[in-house]
N, C-alpha and C positions, 0 to 999 in steps of 0.2 A: 243346433250344432250337430253335424253328422259324423258319427264315429265310423271311420273307415278301416282302421286296423286297431290292434289292442292298445297302442300308444299314440295314435294319431287321429285327430279330428279335423274336419273341413268346416271352415266358417261359411255360412250360407252365401250363395252367389250374389254378386252385385254387378252393376254395369259401370264401365269406365269409358270415358271419351265417347259416349253415345252408342258405341257398337261392340265394345269388347266385354266379354263375360269374365268375371274375376273371382278368384277364391284366395283367401288367406288360410294358413294352416297352423294348428295348435299341436305341438309335439311335446310329449312327456318323456324325458330321459331319466335315468336314475339320479342325476345330479340337479336337474333344473327343468322348468317349464318354459318353452320357447314358442314365440309367435313369429311366423315367417310371412312376409308381405303385409299389406295394409288393408283396412276395410273402413267403412264409414258409418255403419249402423251401430249406434251406441248401445242398443239393447243386447247386442252380441257381446259387448264388453262385460256386461253384467253376468252373462252365462260363463264367460271365461273365468271370472272371479269365483263362481260357484265350483268350477272344475279345479280350483287351486291357485288361480291367478297366474300372472306372467312374470317370470324373472327377467327374461331378455327378449326384446323385440327387434328382429333383424329386417332391414329393408333390402330388397334385392337390387334396387337402383333408384335414381332420382324421380322416376315417373310415379313412385308411390308416395311422394311428398304431397300432401293435400291439406286443405283447410281443416279437415276433421282430425288430422294427426295429433294436433296439440290436445284435443279433448280426449282422444283415446289414451294418449300418454298420461294425462292427468288421472283418468279413471283407473287405469291399470297400474300405474306407478312403476312401470317396468323400465329397464335400461334400454334406451334406443340406440341401435348399433347399425353402422353402415361402413362402407369403404371410405378411406380418407378423401377420395376424389368426389364424394357426394357433398362435402361441406359447402362448396360454392353455390349449391342449389338451394340451400336453406336461407330463410329470412324470417324476421318476426320473432315471436316468443318461443316457438318450438325449435329446439336444436338437438343434435345427436349427443348422447352421453359418452359414447365410445366410438372412435374411428379406427378401423383396422388398417394397418399401414403396410405398404409393399405388396408383393405378388405371391408370397409363399402361402400355402394353406394354413389356416388357423384351426388347430385341432384341440378339442377339449378332452379331458380325462374320460368322458363318457363316449368318445368316438365321434361326436358331432363335429363336422367340418364346415367352415366357411371358406369358399374357394373363389379367389379373384378371377373373374372371367370377362375381361373387357372385350368390346366388339360391338355389341348392341349400343352401349354407351361406354364412357371411360370409367364407370364406377359400378359395373355389374358384379354381383356376387351370386354364386350358386351355393346350395347347401346339401351336404351328403350325410346320411346317417345309417350305419349298419345296425338295424334294430335288433335287440335281443328277441323280439317276437318272430324274427326269421327272415325278414325281407330288407333289402338295401334300398333306401329312399333317396332319390335325387330331386331336389326342388330347383327347377331351372330358371325361375323368374321369367324374364322375356328373352333369355339367351336362345332358347328354342320355344316356340309356342305352337298351338294347334289352330289351323285354319281349315274349318270344315273337315276335320278328321285327319289332316295331313300336317306333319311338322314342318315349320318354316322358320327362317331367320329374317331379321330386319335390322338394318344398320341406320342408326340415328346420328349422322355426321354432325349435326348441330349440337349434339350433346357429347361429342368426343368419340362417337362410334367409328369403327375402322374395320374394313374387310379382312385385312391380314391378321389383326389381333383376334377377331372373332374365329377365324379358322384355327389359330393356335389354341384358343380357349376350348374349342370343340375337340381338338386332339388330346388335350389334357383330360377332358371329361370322358373321352373314349376309353381311357385306361381304367376307369372305375368299374367294379362289378355291380352293375345297376339292375335292380329288379322292378322298380316302380318309378315312373316319370310323372312328376307333379309340376305342371306349369302354373304360372300366376294368372295368365290370361288365355283366352281362346276366342276365336270367331266361329260362329255356328255352335254346334253342340260341344260342351265342355266334357272332357273325359280324363279319368285317371288311367294311365296306360301301363300295364304290366308287360315286361319284355323278358326274353331269354338273353343270355350274353351274346350269342350270334346275331340276334335281332338288333340289340343295342349297337354292336359294332357296325352292322350294315347301315343303320340309320345315321350314325355319325359319319361313316365314310361317304354316304350320299350327300349330307349337308356340307361336308368339307369340300367335296368335289364341285358342288354348285358354287361355292365361294371362290374357288380357284379357277373357274372358267374365265 
């Protein structure tokens, strides 16, 4: 488990779909311990328990539903959470415990936000946390991801993805004061990217313009 900031750990890298590099993240807020995204290595679940366990496990979207999810849920005993549109992708024993409904941001007393960001699929969530440690984290899931060092977007129309909705989601994210971008997946080298506000605005403007061409 790699500690990257005072209140944030990175679960070791895994491969997804053969080519994608993937990380999940463990966040400690004053109110709760949060796991963002999914992983398959059960030994990491034991380490998370040693760090205090998981209260809430958030999925960014349906591509994080896997065979190992039920085992991780059983070991951690956490509340599994996604957007209401993810429900149709579940089957078998594992099911979400809580579904976030509608399009408004879901903000906790600790400042942690789950933000509905459709476009890649119809059930994407991004997560934002203004850390007391001093940096504002944005967990983007696959809403934006790194492809050999360059941020890109991908629309999965078969899972409800939509170009117009993705552009609107990026406009909403643009308004956040972001210091650190944490994707769920990457191709090539995986990076945690720190940005200034002008750099963040320029990146969002570039991605929005690409979608609107």
